C-alpha positions as CSV (number, residue, x, y, z in Angstrom):
1,M,13.1,-6.2,36.1
2,R,12.0,-7.9,39.4
3,V,12.3,-11.7,39.3
4,F,9.8,-13.7,41.3
5,T,11.0,-17.0,42.8
6,G,9.1,-19.5,44.9
7,A,5.8,-17.6,44.5
8,M,3.0,-17.2,41.9
9,M,2.4,-13.8,40.3
10,P,-0.7,-12.1,41.8
11,R,-3.9,-12.5,39.8
12,R,-4.1,-8.7,39.2
13,S,-0.5,-8.7,37.8
14,I,-1.3,-11.7,35.5
15,L,-4.4,-9.8,34.1
16,L,-2.4,-6.6,33.5
17,F,0.4,-8.6,31.8
18,A,-2.1,-10.4,29.5
19,G,-3.7,-7.0,28.6
20,L,-0.4,-5.6,27.7
21,C,0.4,-8.5,25.4
22,V,-3.0,-8.1,23.6
23,A,-2.3,-4.4,23.2
24,V,1.2,-5.0,21.7
25,A,-0.2,-7.6,19.3
26,A,-2.8,-5.1,18.1
27,I,-0.2,-2.4,17.5
28,V,1.9,-4.9,15.5
29,A,-1.1,-5.9,13.4
30,V,-2.0,-2.3,12.6
31,G,1.6,-1.5,11.7
32,T,1.6,-4.5,9.3
33,I,-1.6,-3.3,7.6
34,V,-0.2,0.2,7.2
35,M,3.0,-1.2,5.6
36,V,1.2,-3.6,3.3
37,T,-1.2,-0.9,2.1
38,G,1.6,1.5,1.6
39,R,0.1,4.4,3.4
40,G,1.3,6.3,6.5
41,D,-2.2,7.0,8.0
42,A,-4.2,4.7,10.2
43,G,-7.3,5.3,8.1
44,S,-5.9,3.5,5.2
45,A,-6.5,0.1,6.9
46,S,-10.2,0.7,6.5
47,R,-10.1,1.5,2.8
48,E,-13.2,0.3,0.9
49,I,-13.1,-3.0,-1.0
50,G,-13.9,-2.9,-4.7
51,S,-16.2,-5.2,-6.7
52,T,-13.4,-7.6,-7.3
53,G,-13.1,-8.3,-3.6
54,Q,-9.7,-6.7,-3.4
55,P,-8.8,-3.3,-1.8
56,D,-9.5,-0.3,-4.0
57,V,-5.9,0.2,-5.3
58,G,-5.0,2.1,-8.4
59,G,-6.7,5.0,-10.1
60,P,-6.0,8.0,-12.3
61,F,-2.4,9.0,-13.2
62,Q,-0.7,11.2,-15.7
63,L,2.8,10.1,-16.6
64,V,5.2,9.9,-19.6
65,N,6.4,6.6,-21.2
66,Q,10.0,5.9,-22.3
67,D,9.2,7.3,-25.7
68,G,8.2,10.7,-24.3
69,Q,4.5,10.1,-24.9
70,A,2.0,11.3,-22.3
71,V,-0.1,8.4,-20.9
72,D,-2.7,7.9,-18.3
73,Q,-4.5,5.1,-16.5
74,T,-6.3,4.0,-19.7
75,L,-2.9,2.4,-20.6
76,L,-4.1,-0.5,-18.4
77,N,-7.4,-1.0,-20.3
78,G,-8.0,-4.2,-22.2
79,R,-5.0,-6.1,-20.9
80,W,-3.8,-7.7,-17.7
81,S,-1.0,-5.7,-16.2
82,L,1.8,-6.3,-13.7
83,V,2.6,-2.9,-12.2
84,F,5.5,-2.2,-9.9
85,F,7.5,0.8,-8.7
86,G,11.2,1.1,-8.8
87,F,14.1,3.0,-10.3
88,T,16.9,2.5,-12.8
89,Y,19.7,2.8,-10.3
90,C,18.2,0.1,-8.1
91,P,21.0,-2.4,-7.5
92,D,19.0,-5.6,-6.7
93,Y,15.2,-5.7,-6.4
94,C,14.3,-4.0,-9.7
95,P,16.5,-6.1,-12.0
96,T,15.6,-9.4,-10.2
97,T,11.9,-8.5,-10.3
98,L,12.1,-7.8,-14.0
99,A,13.8,-11.2,-14.5
100,M,11.2,-12.9,-12.4
101,L,8.3,-11.3,-14.3
102,E,9.9,-12.4,-17.6
103,A,10.0,-16.0,-16.3
104,T,6.4,-15.6,-15.0
105,K,5.2,-14.6,-18.5
106,A,7.0,-17.6,-20.0
107,A,5.2,-19.9,-17.5
108,L,1.9,-18.5,-18.6
109,G,2.3,-20.1,-22.0
110,D,-0.3,-19.0,-24.5
111,R,-1.7,-16.4,-22.1
112,A,1.7,-14.5,-21.9
113,D,0.7,-12.1,-24.6
114,D,-2.4,-11.0,-22.6
115,V,-0.1,-9.6,-19.9
116,Q,2.0,-6.4,-20.0
117,I,4.6,-5.3,-17.5
118,V,4.5,-1.6,-16.3
119,F,7.6,-0.2,-14.5
120,I,6.9,3.1,-12.8
121,S,10.0,5.1,-11.7
122,I,10.0,6.6,-8.2
123,D,13.2,8.6,-9.1
124,P,12.1,11.2,-11.6
125,E,15.2,13.3,-10.9
126,R,17.4,10.8,-12.7
127,D,14.9,8.6,-14.6
128,T,14.1,10.6,-17.7
129,P,12.2,8.9,-20.5
130,Q,15.5,8.3,-22.3
131,A,17.1,6.8,-19.2
132,L,14.2,4.5,-18.8
133,K,14.4,3.5,-22.5
134,D,18.1,2.7,-22.2
135,Y,17.6,0.7,-19.0
136,L,14.6,-1.4,-20.2
137,S,16.3,-2.2,-23.4
138,S,19.3,-3.8,-21.6
139,D,20.1,-7.4,-22.3
140,G,18.4,-9.8,-19.9
141,F,15.3,-7.7,-19.4
142,P,11.9,-8.8,-20.8
143,E,10.9,-7.2,-24.1
144,G,8.0,-4.8,-24.3
145,V,8.2,-3.5,-20.7
146,I,6.4,-0.1,-20.4
147,G,8.5,2.4,-18.4
148,L,6.8,5.4,-16.9
149,T,8.1,8.5,-15.3
150,G,7.0,12.1,-14.8
151,T,7.4,15.2,-12.6
152,P,7.9,14.6,-8.9
153,A,4.2,15.6,-8.3
154,Q,2.9,13.2,-11.0
155,V,5.0,10.3,-9.7
156,R,3.8,11.0,-6.1
157,A,0.2,11.0,-7.2
158,A,0.6,7.7,-9.0
159,A,2.4,6.1,-6.0
160,D,-0.3,7.3,-3.7
161,A,-3.0,5.8,-5.9
162,Y,-1.3,2.4,-5.6
163,R,-0.4,3.0,-1.9
164,A,3.2,2.5,-2.8
165,V,5.8,4.2,-0.5
166,Y,9.2,5.5,-1.4
167,Q,11.9,7.7,0.2
168,K,15.1,9.4,-1.0
169,V,18.1,8.4,1.0
170,G,21.3,10.3,1.0
171,E,22.5,13.5,-0.8
172,G,24.4,14.3,-3.9
173,E,24.8,12.0,-6.9
174,A,25.2,8.9,-4.8
175,Y,21.7,9.0,-3.3
176,T,19.5,6.0,-3.5
177,M,15.8,5.3,-3.1
178,N,13.9,3.1,-0.6
179,H,10.6,1.8,-1.9
180,S,7.9,-0.8,-1.3
181,L,8.2,-4.1,-3.2
182,T,4.6,-5.0,-4.1
183,I,3.7,-6.1,-7.7
184,Y,0.1,-5.2,-8.5
185,L,-1.9,-7.5,-10.8
186,M,-4.4,-5.3,-12.5
187,G,-7.3,-6.6,-14.6
188,P,-8.3,-5.5,-18.0
189,D,-10.7,-3.0,-16.4
190,G,-7.8,-1.3,-14.6
191,R,-8.8,-2.7,-11.1
192,M,-6.5,-4.6,-8.9
193,R,-7.0,-8.4,-8.7
194,S,-4.1,-9.4,-6.5
195,A,-0.9,-8.2,-4.9
196,L,2.2,-10.4,-5.7
197,G,5.3,-10.6,-3.6
198,H,8.5,-9.9,-5.4
199,D,10.0,-13.1,-4.1
200,L,7.0,-15.3,-4.9
201,G,8.7,-17.1,-7.8
202,P,7.6,-17.5,-11.4
203,A,5.6,-20.7,-10.9
204,N,3.5,-19.3,-8.0
205,A,3.1,-15.9,-9.6
206,A,1.9,-17.6,-12.9
207,R,-0.6,-19.7,-10.9
208,I,-2.1,-16.7,-9.2
209,I,-2.4,-14.8,-12.5
210,Q,-4.1,-17.8,-14.2
211,Q,-6.5,-18.1,-11.3
212,A,-7.3,-14.4,-11.6
213,M,-7.8,-14.7,-15.4
214,A,-10.2,-17.6,-14.8
215,R,-12.3,-15.5,-12.5
216,G,-12.2,-12.6,-14.9
């Protein structure tokens, strides 16, 4: 890179440099939107907004719960739901998120019973209904968590509906899964009300849920 000393950069160079900065900023912004929405295509950034004022996230799915029963999106009807994607071999995010959501429900007080937690596995190869049941019944996890799994195609369809991304990493029995970390607050009508960060903390998460409940 050439270093200029004792002289000002020509006006044309300044304008070109400013334009380059603007272009880089725009690229970073688009990349952030794509990561947040959980889709790999640029068109996802312009997804329509639903009647709740939030992006149109969620939709039909066909999965199986930890008791081996077939379920679909009507599972969300009539209750507030905290939906997130993970897997039972997850070493950190999934256990800490479950613990955080348990504390969040406690912070909701009398409204805690209005909220259900839905854990959707993105590792159908290992996460059978029985594996989910054993995992979610472990000490330290909140009671009543609904675990869902399915065929690879069913899991992919559900993840796409929520714009969740995941990827298998490694080969053999030691493989792991990379996945997005968003928690989706869904209303009793099955539509998204807010996206919660996994590191938001129980107090802040409970406040956002209470505000959403007050709006309906």
